Every structure is written in structure tokens, then in C-alpha cells.
ZAKOLTI-789843 format. One line per 2 residues: number of its first residue (from 0); their letters; for each residue x, y, z of C-alpha. Coordinates in steps of 0.001 Angstrom, whole numbers. Layout:
REM ZAKOLTI-789843
NUM) a) X Y Z; ... .
END
This chain:
REM ZAKOLTI-789843
0) ml) -58044 -56672 -145651; -54444 -59116 -146850 .
2) rn) -51917 -56853 -144840; -49043 -57991 -143413 .
4) kr) -49798 -61970 -144065; -46751 -63625 -145692 .
6) gn) -47278 -65612 -148327; -50874 -65170 -148140 .
8) pa) -52526 -67642 -151254; -55462 -66306 -150851 .
10) ei) -54857 -63473 -153907; -55317 -67214 -156808 .
12) tl) -58585 -68300 -154800; -59659 -63457 -154740 .
14) fl) -58700 -63466 -158538; -60610 -66517 -159222 .
16) iv) -63328 -64883 -158153; -62939 -61844 -159468 .
18) if) -62694 -62976 -163207; -65420 -64956 -162629 .
20) fl) -68182 -62201 -161431; -67001 -59848 -163194 .
22) ai) -67968 -62351 -167012; -71035 -62723 -166116 .
24) am) -71580 -59283 -165080; -70431 -58690 -168386 .
26) vv) -72511 -61238 -170461; -75594 -59587 -168812 .
28) al) -74440 -56188 -168907; -73934 -56967 -172796 .
30) ya) -76980 -58465 -173084; -78963 -55344 -171611 .
32) nt) -76831 -53083 -173973; -77932 -55190 -176859 .
34) ki) -81295 -54812 -175155; -81578 -51231 -175561 .
36) qs) -80015 -50380 -178114; -82512 -52945 -180183 .
38) ii) -85462 -50543 -178322; -83856 -47268 -179717 .
40) st) -83551 -48963 -183316; -87464 -49743 -182688 .
42) ta) -89222 -46490 -181422; -89164 -43226 -182738 .
44) ln) -85974 -41831 -181876; -84592 -43799 -184922 .
46) qs) -85538 -40333 -187268; -83417 -38681 -185496 .
48) aa) -80695 -37108 -186795; -79345 -38169 -183235 .
50) yg) -79519 -42093 -183913; -76774 -42360 -185664 .
52) si) -74486 -40874 -182626; -76771 -42567 -180768 .
54) nd) -75984 -46594 -182348; -72853 -45957 -183542 .
56) sf) -71440 -45358 -179071; -73922 -48603 -178032 .
58) ny) -71943 -49885 -181058; -68724 -48346 -180022 .
60) vn) -68935 -49937 -176434; -70603 -53431 -176944 .
62) sf) -67648 -54091 -179226; -64520 -52141 -177837 .
64) vv) -64864 -50739 -174360; -66821 -53653 -172843 .
66) qr) -64165 -56727 -174237; -61097 -54683 -174067 .
68) gf) -62126 -53179 -170314; -62466 -56874 -169529 .
70) vl) -59093 -57847 -170878; -57399 -55038 -169255 .
72) ff) -58218 -55344 -165907; -58095 -59347 -166456 .
74) ti) -54062 -58660 -167066; -54117 -56028 -164560 .
76) lc) -55498 -58681 -161536; -52886 -61067 -163071 .
78) ig) -49314 -58728 -163167; -50262 -57483 -159468 .
80) il) -50547 -60781 -157572; -47120 -60950 -159651 .
82) vs) -46022 -58084 -158479; -47345 -58290 -154801 .
84) sf) -45396 -62110 -154873; -42492 -60119 -155546 .
86) lv) -42308 -57775 -152915; -43780 -60068 -150135 .
88) ra) -41809 -62124 -148266; -42690 -66069 -147460 .
90) hp) -41510 -68220 -145168; -40983 -71981 -147042 .
92) vf) -43331 -73337 -144678; -45765 -71974 -146450 .
94) lf) -45252 -73358 -149122; -47189 -76186 -148940 .
96) iy) -50380 -73665 -148035; -49613 -72171 -151209 .
98) if) -49049 -76031 -153546; -52865 -76856 -151761 .
100) tl) -54526 -73463 -151983; -53612 -73489 -155590 .
102) gi) -54365 -76788 -156294; -58121 -75618 -154938 .
104) ai) -58679 -72408 -156830; -57244 -74054 -160029 .
106) lv) -60215 -76874 -159125; -63051 -74718 -157967 .
108) sm) -61879 -72957 -161459; -63249 -76233 -163927 .
110) yl) -66393 -75744 -161746; -66788 -71869 -162788 .
112) an) -65694 -72195 -165858; -68146 -75077 -166701 .
114) ty) -71058 -72195 -165138; -70439 -70328 -167054 .
116) es) -70911 -72464 -170154; -74263 -72559 -168719 .
118) vv) -75423 -69641 -168387; -73805 -68749 -172002 .
120) tn) -75646 -71678 -173480; -78904 -70009 -172050 .
122) pe) -80525 -69103 -175884; -80859 -65197 -174355 .
124) fa) -77023 -64415 -174384; -75514 -67511 -176300 .
126) ai) -75760 -64754 -179099; -73104 -62087 -176683 .
128) at) -71054 -65339 -176447; -69953 -66037 -179739 .
130) ny) -69938 -62340 -180569; -67686 -61180 -177201 .
132) tm) -65570 -63551 -178140; -62233 -62236 -176041 .
134) it) -64556 -62695 -172094; -65098 -66921 -173335 .
136) fv) -62051 -67309 -174026; -60742 -66363 -171251 .
138) mq) -63633 -68546 -169351; -62832 -71246 -171136 .
140) hi) -59469 -71421 -170368; -59148 -70363 -166212 .
142) ak) -57689 -72999 -165343; -55286 -72835 -167954 .
144) il) -53914 -69100 -167255; -54800 -69839 -163417 .
146) la) -52376 -72273 -163216; -50106 -70169 -165423 .
148) vg) -50366 -67111 -162623; -49868 -69568 -159983 .
150) al) -46871 -70505 -161428; -45199 -67560 -162402 .
152) sf) -46701 -66254 -158678; -45277 -69588 -157108 .
154) ii) -41500 -68918 -158515; -41323 -65225 -157667 .
156) lf) -42538 -65841 -154147; -40879 -68395 -153031 .
158) gk) -37802 -68619 -155344; -36002 -64433 -153910 .
160) sg) -33292 -64904 -152557; -33364 -65052 -149074 .
162) gg) -36887 -66202 -148347; -38316 -66290 -145070 .
164) gs) -36986 -66388 -142358; -36509 -63921 -139612 .
166) ns) -32337 -63691 -141254; -33309 -63352 -144175 .
168) gd) -31619 -59890 -144672; -28220 -60552 -144100 .
170) l) -27262 -62244 -147448 .
END
């Protein structure tokens, strides 16, 4: 999809959209997981010998796997942007396009952070947001994170020696 692009600024926007939808999906999944766990604990299954194992599994997935999985995926996306910035050669004319696209992405990130805030302040999801702070922290600071990743990507992309042109390998 994004092959053979020179200085592709769409990576930052794609990063923002993926993180937003992943955060919303994780909150909804945690909500559903919590509801399933409460249903299991109030049925006849809580009288069985397997109930302890089932409840521990739900607690482990809810408290450890989902949050750290989100942070791991987030970190991999950040590193991927930086690595692709290092590997791609961009002509300096794309500098202004990159700055403009980064500015638009930061502006959109503020709206998406507010949308996330609206979703998690819903009484149904409020308990999820207070218990699972890693996802909420990332979404509250997404504009700053996007600015930092975008700036690092910008520096790596346009700060390389021989950053563009047809004879850039002759340096």
C-alpha cells in the first residue's frame, strides 16, 4: 500500500488513526470482558472447581495482557515510524509537506483525544478508564506523543546526509 513513497507523511496520520481505534476497541473489549466475568461469577459456574482458574484468567487478561499489549503495539508503531524514516530517502522539497501533514495530524489528534475522553466518561466505561490507566494516559497525551514521534521522524528523515536528489549517493 505505501511502497515506493518518498518521505511519506501519511505514516503519522495512519499511526494516529490506528492508535485511536485500538484504544477504543480495547476499552470496549475490557468492558465486555468485565461483564462476562461478572456473569460467570454469579452463575452456577462459581461453585465448580474451575471457577478459581477462570476468574484468575479473566483478571490476568484484563489487568496485564490488554494494557501491556496496547503499550507494546503502540511502541512497535513508534519504532516502525522511526525505522522507516531512517530507511526512506526524501527530497528536501517534501519538508513542507511533512510539516503541514504533521500539523494537521496533531490538530486531528486533539479531536480524537476529546472523542476518547467522551467515550470513557460514559458511566458504563468510566470504571474501565479508571482501572486501566495505560491506555487512558496514552490517549490523554496523544498530541504530545505525536509531536515527539513526528519531530524525531522529521529529524531522521531530513537530517541524513545525502537526503535526496539523484546524485545523493556521491557524497
